[in-house]
C-alpha positions in Angstrom: 46.1 97.8 59.8 49.4 99.1 61.4 51.0 96.6 63.7 53.7 98.5 65.7 56.8 96.9 66.9 57.1 96.3 70.6 60.2 96.8 72.7 62.8 94.2 72.2 64.0 91.9 75.1 67.4 92.8 76.5 68.7 89.5 78.0 69.3 86.5 75.9 71.0 83.8 78.0 70.7 81.1 75.4 71.9 83.5 72.7 75.1 84.1 74.7 76.0 80.5 74.6 75.1 80.1 70.9 76.5 83.4 69.5 79.5 84.1 71.7 81.0 80.7 72.1 79.4 78.6 69.3 78.8 75.6 71.6 75.6 74.5 69.6 75.9 72.9 66.2 73.6 74.6 63.6 73.9 72.6 60.3 73.9 73.7 56.7 71.3 75.8 54.9 71.8 79.5 55.8 72.3 82.0 53.1 73.0 85.8 52.8 71.0 88.4 50.9 72.8 91.7 50.4 70.9 95.0 50.5 69.5 96.7 47.4 68.8 100.2 48.6 67.1 101.7 45.5 63.7 100.0 45.0 62.6 99.4 41.4 59.3 101.0 40.2 56.3 98.8 41.0 53.7 98.5 38.3 50.1 99.2 39.0 48.0 98.2 42.1 49.1 95.0 43.6 46.5 92.3 43.0 48.0 89.6 45.2 49.9 87.9 42.3 53.6 87.7 41.5 54.8 87.3 37.9 57.9 85.1 37.5 59.8 85.1 34.2 59.9 81.4 34.1 61.1 81.3 30.4 62.2 84.8 29.5 62.8 84.1 25.8 62.2 81.0 23.6 61.0 80.2 20.1 58.5 77.6 21.6 57.1 77.0 25.0 56.2 73.6 26.4 53.5 73.9 29.1 50.8 71.7 30.6 49.6 70.3 33.9 50.3 67.4 36.3 46.7 66.4 36.3 45.2 67.8 33.2 45.0 71.4 31.9 43.3 73.8 29.5 44.8 76.5 27.3 42.7 79.6 27.2 42.6 82.9 25.4 43.8 85.4 27.9 41.8 88.2 26.5 38.4 86.5 25.9 38.6 83.8 28.5 37.6 81.2 25.8 38.9 77.7 26.3 40.9 76.8 23.2 42.1 73.2 23.8 42.7 70.8 26.7 45.2 68.1 27.5 45.8 65.4 30.1 49.4 64.3 30.9 51.1 65.6 27.8 52.3 69.2 27.4 51.1 71.7 24.8 53.7 73.1 22.4 53.1 76.8 21.9 54.7 78.8 19.1 53.9 82.0 17.2 53.0 81.5 13.6 52.9 84.0 10.7 51.4 82.7 7.4 50.7 84.5 4.1 48.2 83.8 1.5 47.4 85.6 -1.9 44.7 88.2 -1.2 44.0 89.8 -4.6 45.6 90.6 -8.0 45.2 94.2 -9.2 46.2 96.4 -12.1 48.6 99.1 -11.0 50.3 101.8 -13.0 54.1 101.5 -12.8 55.5 105.1 -12.6 59.1 104.7 -11.3 62.1 102.6 -10.9 64.5 104.9 -9.2 66.6 105.8 -6.1 65.4 107.0 -2.8 65.4 110.7 -3.7 63.3 110.0 -6.9 61.1 107.7 -4.9 60.3 110.3 -2.3 59.7 113.0 -4.9 57.3 110.7 -6.8 55.4 109.7 -3.8 55.0 113.4 -2.6 53.8 114.5 -6.1 51.3 111.6 -6.4 49.9 112.2 -2.9 49.2 115.9 -3.8 46.7 114.5 -6.3 45.4 111.9 -3.7 46.6 108.9 -5.7 46.9 105.6 -3.9 50.7 104.8 -3.9 52.6 101.5 -3.4 56.3 100.9 -3.4 58.9 98.2 -2.9 62.6 97.7 -3.4 63.4 95.0 -6.0 67.1 94.8 -5.2 68.2 97.3 -7.8 65.7 100.2 -7.5 62.6 101.5 -5.8 59.5 100.6 -7.7 56.5 103.0 -7.3 53.0 102.3 -8.5 49.8 104.3 -8.4 46.2 103.1 -8.7 44.5 99.8 -7.8 42.1 98.4 -10.4 40.4 95.0 -10.1 41.5 92.4 -12.6 37.9 91.0 -12.7 35.8 94.2 -13.0 38.0 97.1 -14.4 38.0 98.0 -18.1 40.7 99.1 -20.5 38.8 102.4 -21.0 38.8 103.0 -17.3 42.5 102.4 -16.9 43.3 104.4 -20.0 41.5 107.4 -18.7 43.3 107.1 -15.3 46.6 107.1 -17.0 45.7 110.1 -19.2 44.9 112.1 -16.1 48.1 111.0 -14.3 50.2 112.0 -17.4 48.5 115.4 -17.5 49.3 115.9 -13.8 52.9 114.8 -14.5 52.6 111.9 -12.0 53.1 109.4 -14.9 54.5 109.3 -18.4 52.5 108.1 -21.5 54.6 105.0 -21.8 54.3 103.8 -18.2 52.9 100.3 -18.2 50.1 98.7 -16.4 51.3 95.6 -14.4 49.4 93.0 -12.5 50.4 93.0 -8.8 49.4 90.2 -6.4 49.1 91.3 -2.7 49.6 88.8 0.1 47.5 88.7 3.3 49.4 87.9 6.4 47.8 86.2 9.4 49.5 85.6 12.7 48.8 84.2 16.1 49.7 81.6 18.7 49.7 78.0 17.5 48.9 75.5 20.3 49.6 71.9 19.5 48.7 68.9 21.6 49.3 65.6 19.9 47.6 65.7 16.6 45.3 68.6 17.6 46.2 72.1 16.6 44.3 75.4 17.4 45.2 79.1 16.7 44.6 82.2 18.9 45.2 85.8 17.8 45.7 86.7 21.5 48.1 85.7 24.2 47.2 82.5 25.9 47.2 81.1 29.5 47.7 77.5 30.6 45.5 76.6 33.5 45.7 73.4 35.5 42.5 71.4 35.8 43.8 69.9 39.0 47.2 69.6 40.6 49.8 72.1 39.2 50.7 73.7 35.9 54.0 72.7 34.3 56.4 74.6 32.2 59.4 72.9 30.6 58.2 69.8 32.5 58.7 71.5 35.9 55.6 71.8 38.2 54.8 75.3 39.3 52.1 77.0 41.4 49.5 79.2 39.6 49.2 79.5 35.8 51.5 80.0 32.9 50.9 82.9 30.6 52.5 82.9 27.1 53.0 86.1 25.1 55.1 87.5 22.3 57.9 89.7 23.6 59.7 92.7 22.1 62.3 90.5 20.5 59.6 88.7 18.5 60.1 85.4 20.4 58.0 84.0 23.3 57.9 84.5 27.0 56.4 82.2 29.6 55.4 83.9 32.8 54.4 81.9 35.9 51.7 84.0 37.7 51.0 82.9 41.2 49.7 84.2 44.5 52.5 86.0 46.5 51.8 83.8 49.6 52.3 80.6 47.4 55.4 82.1 46.0 56.8 82.5 49.5 56.2 78.8 50.1 59.0 78.1 47.5 61.4 80.7 49.2 61.3 80.5 53.0 62.3 76.8 53.2 65.3 77.4 51.1 66.7 80.4 53.0 65.9 79.1 56.5 65.5 75.3 56.1 62.8 74.3 58.7 64.1 70.8 59.3 67.2 72.4 60.7 66.0 75.8 61.9 62.3 75.2 62.6 61.8 77.7 65.4 58.4 79.2 64.8 59.2 82.8 65.5 62.4 82.8 63.4 60.4 81.3 60.5 57.8 84.0 60.9 60.5 86.7 60.9 62.0 85.2 57.7 58.6 85.0 56.0 58.1 88.8 56.6 61.5 89.6 55.3 60.9 87.6 52.1 57.4 89.0 51.6 58.8 92.5 51.9 61.6 91.8 49.6 59.4 90.3 46.9 57.0 93.3 47.0 59.8 95.8 47.1 61.2 94.3 43.8 57.8 94.0 42.1 58.1 95.4 38.6 61.9 95.0 38.5 61.6 93.6 34.9 58.3 95.3 34.0 59.7 96.1 30.5 59.8 92.3 29.9 56.3 91.7 31.1 57.0 90.2 34.5 58.3 91.1 38.0 61.6 89.2 38.2 63.3 85.9 37.4 62.9 82.9 39.7 65.9 83.1 42.1 66.9 86.6 41.0 66.1 88.5 44.2 65.9 85.6 46.6 66.4 81.8 46.4 63.4 80.1 45.0 62.7 76.3 44.7 59.0 76.2 43.7 56.6 73.6 45.0 59.3 71.0 45.4 60.7 72.7 48.5 57.4 73.6 50.3 57.3 72.6 54.0 54.4 72.5 56.5 56.5 74.5 59.1 57.3 77.3 56.7 53.8 77.4 55.3 52.4 77.8 58.8 54.7 80.8 59.4 53.8 82.3 56.1 50.0 81.9 56.8 50.4 83.3 60.4 52.0 86.5 59.0 49.9 86.7 55.8 50.2 90.2 54.3 52.6 91.5 56.9 55.5 93.5 55.6 58.4 95.5 57.2 58.2 99.3 56.7 60.1 102.4 57.6 58.5 105.8 57.3 55.7 104.1 55.5 57.9 102.6 52.8 58.8 98.9 52.2 62.2 98.3 53.8 65.3 96.8 52.2 65.7 93.6 54.1 69.3 92.2 53.9 70.3 89.3 56.1 73.3 86.9 56.6 74.0 83.5 58.2 75.9 84.5 61.3 77.2 87.9 62.6 80.1 86.7 64.7 78.8 88.7 67.6 78.2 92.1 66.0 76.2 93.2 63.0 77.2 96.3 60.9 76.0 99.7 59.9 75.1 99.5 56.1 77.7 102.2 55.1 80.5 100.3 56.8 80.0 97.3 54.5 78.2 98.8 51.4 78.1 102.4 50.1 74.7 103.7 51.2 73.8 104.9 54.7 70.4 103.4 55.6 68.8 104.7 58.8 67.3 101.4 59.7 70.3 99.2 58.9 72.3 99.9 62.1 74.8 97.7 63.7 73.9 95.9 67.0 75.7 94.0 69.6 74.5 90.5 68.8 75.0 88.8 72.2 74.1 89.3 75.9 77.0 91.7 76.7 77.1 95.4 77.5 77.2 97.6 74.3 80.6 98.4 73.0 83.6 96.5 71.6 85.6 95.9 74.7 85.3 92.1 74.0 86.2 92.6 70.3 89.9 91.7 70.6 92.3 89.7 68.6 93.0 87.7 71.8 89.3 86.7 72.2 89.1 85.8 68.5 92.3 83.8 68.5 91.3 81.8 71.6 88.1 80.5 70.0 89.3 80.3 66.3 89.0 76.5 66.2 88.0 76.3 62.5 90.7 76.4 59.7 88.8 77.7 56.7 91.1 75.7 54.4 89.7 72.5 55.9 86.1 73.4 55.0 84.6 71.9 51.8 82.7 74.1 49.4 79.3 72.6 50.3 79.9 73.3 54.0 79.6 77.0 53.7 76.3 77.0 55.5 77.5 75.2 58.7 77.2 78.2 60.8 79.0 77.1 64.0 82.1 76.3 62.1 82.2 80.0 61.0 81.6 81.7 64.4 85.3 81.9 65.0 87.8 80.9 62.4 91.2 81.4 61.0 92.9 81.0 57.6 96.7 81.2 56.7 98.5 82.2 53.6 102.1 81.8 52.7 103.7 84.7 51.0 103.3 82.9 47.6 99.7 82.0 48.3 98.9 85.6 49.2 100.6 86.9 46.0 98.5 84.4 43.9 95.3 85.3 45.8 95.4 89.1 45.6 96.9 89.1 42.1 94.1 87.1 40.7 91.5 89.0 42.6 92.8 92.4 41.7 93.7 91.4 38.1 97.4 92.3 38.3 100.6 90.3 38.3 101.9 90.1 41.8 105.2 88.3 42.5 105.7 89.4 46.1 103.6 90.7 49.0 105.3 92.6 51.7 102.5 93.7 54.0 98.8 93.1 54.7 97.2 95.6 57.1 93.9 96.9 58.4 93.8 100.7 57.8 90.2 101.5 59.0 87.9 99.6 61.2 84.2 100.4 61.6 82.2 101.1 64.7 81.1 97.4 65.1 84.4 95.9 64.3 84.2 95.2 60.5 87.2 96.3 58.5 86.3 99.2 56.1 89.7 99.5 54.4 92.5 97.0 53.9 95.8 97.6 52.2 98.2 95.0 50.6 101.7 96.2 49.7 103.1 94.3 46.7 105.7 94.7 44.0 102.8 95.9 41.8 102.0 98.7 44.2 99.6 99.0 47.1 96.3 97.2 46.5 93.4 98.6 48.4 90.0 96.9 49.1 87.0 98.5 50.8 84.0 97.1 52.8 82.4 93.9 51.7 84.7 93.8 48.6 87.5 92.8 51.0 86.0 89.4 51.1 86.4 88.9 47.4 89.9 90.3 47.4 91.3 88.1 50.2 90.5 84.7 48.7 91.8 81.4 49.9 91.9 77.9 48.6 89.7 75.4 50.5 90.1 71.7 50.9 88.5 71.1 47.5 91.0 73.4 45.9 88.4 76.0 45.1 89.0 79.8 45.6 86.6 81.0 48.2 85.9 84.5 49.4 86.8 85.4 53.0 83.8 84.5 55.2 83.4 88.0 56.6 85.2 91.3 57.3 85.0 90.9 61.1 88.8 90.1 61.1 92.2 90.6 62.6 95.3 90.3 60.4 98.7 89.1 61.9 101.9 88.3 60.1 103.5 84.8 60.4 107.2 84.9 61.1 110.2 82.6 61.3 113.4 83.9 62.9 112.0 87.4 62.6 111.2 87.0 58.8 107.6 87.3 57.6 106.7 84.0 55.9 102.9 84.7 55.5 99.8 85.9 57.1 97.0 84.7 59.4 93.5 86.1 59.7 91.4 85.5 62.7 87.7 86.1 61.8 84.2 85.8 63.1 80.8 85.2 61.4 79.6 84.3 57.9 78.3 86.9 55.5 78.3 90.6 55.1 76.9 91.3 58.6 74.2 93.8 57.7 70.6 93.3 58.9 69.3 90.1 60.5 71.7 87.4 61.6 69.8 84.1 60.8 71.6 82.0 63.3 71.0 84.5 66.1 67.3 84.8 65.1 66.9 81.1 65.6 68.6 81.4 69.0 66.4 84.3 70.0 63.3 82.4 69.0 64.5 79.4 71.0 64.9 81.7 74.0 61.4 83.0 73.8 61.5 86.1 71.6 58.7 86.5 69.2 59.2 87.5 65.5 58.3 91.2 66.3 61.2 91.5 68.8 63.6 89.7 66.5 62.9 92.0 63.6 63.1 95.1 65.9 66.5 94.0 67.1 68.0 94.0 63.6 66.1 96.7 61.8 66.0 100.0 63.7 62.6 101.6 63.7 60.9 98.9 61.8 57.1 98.9 61.7 55.1 95.9 60.6 52.1 96.6 58.4 49.4 94.2 57.3 48.8 95.2 53.6 
């Protein structure tokens, strides 16, 4: 079913207060997810399940259940063994046993060229051939006669014909060769009980949840042998259950519980997960936990987020019939950005918007307006406060000349002793800086787009180097008696600025907008499909 987007609302009185003047405190928890424009190739028809590479590579896997479990043969479905509170230790075992001892005619001890010639000659006469390298030369044998049943006459006649055909020499000896049989499979050990399976296995909870490496997970745990010859443990679980471990982490419902904002976030995360399905198909799973979006598993599940996930079950965001890239960020600072103004690619549905209740345009985007409300000094913010959105709506940060030299020198990987100028060279349509230049004794250092944040670092109150909060900035020199002593940046927002602004989405929901209108505001031309 196609669910078309309806027209967005145009007046957000509450949003004006929250977004423009930051008068409302929104606590920690918001994150940013950058765009990833080129989608990976999905694998097969979607069956409702997501495969997480819970343990990508290990020599042994520990898996079980919180309330009992069984280990089953994944191919046949047979139950192999069960357990209660303990875990199963799963390894891959290869054992060899003597299979038989035969008489074989030893016809060569030689180099590779001689080996290949002997093998080719023997195969012309349809002789069975065997070879191995003994550390000094290649040993080649022909024939295979039972120790128990073959006779001397039978073997003598075989050698006579081989000599006549110049495959062997009259003095070539008969030797007894013992061949070994190898058996391999999965070894599952629970306490003093051990079973083997030739096929990959799956750990299924009897009740409660499965566990892997002592961590509870939704769904089941599949264990198989990977291309490296070690083991991989994949957590296979329903997509909707997977989202229960994502949405509460990226939009914490105890702080941002607005129902429609939660629904919008659920759709973004569902779309992102499906778009990246098969990202690591060569390794036997879709992606790693936390690789494409934050993931906390069952431990973070919340009734508010679960309700939003259930209310939008199966709904994804599309553009021209394709799953959309769905980047988002904590706070826009008043304007979001076109994708190409922050990252490289131009994406038609990632267009900048005026993120407050003002007429379109940048007449209010002035250094004076930013400086008047720049109440937060970034250097006073601790590392773990990076999600306190209201502190980042309008902010400032100062560098002395020495601090700027240290900051840019480390970020650019060059030795900088002196900085003489920091200037904005190019500003995008919605205010974010596209090109910034820093004149130094090591030359002019240039940063573009979102990389400007990493290149203009500052030390916070913890002494940690932090990237600049956004590129919605103005740069001014600090002077004393007409001499430049450092620089100040006035900035707005937190994150790259592309796609949905989470803080504004919460404000929109609080003002009465539904999740459809919220998504339509930030993703131009979006269509919601129930798949």
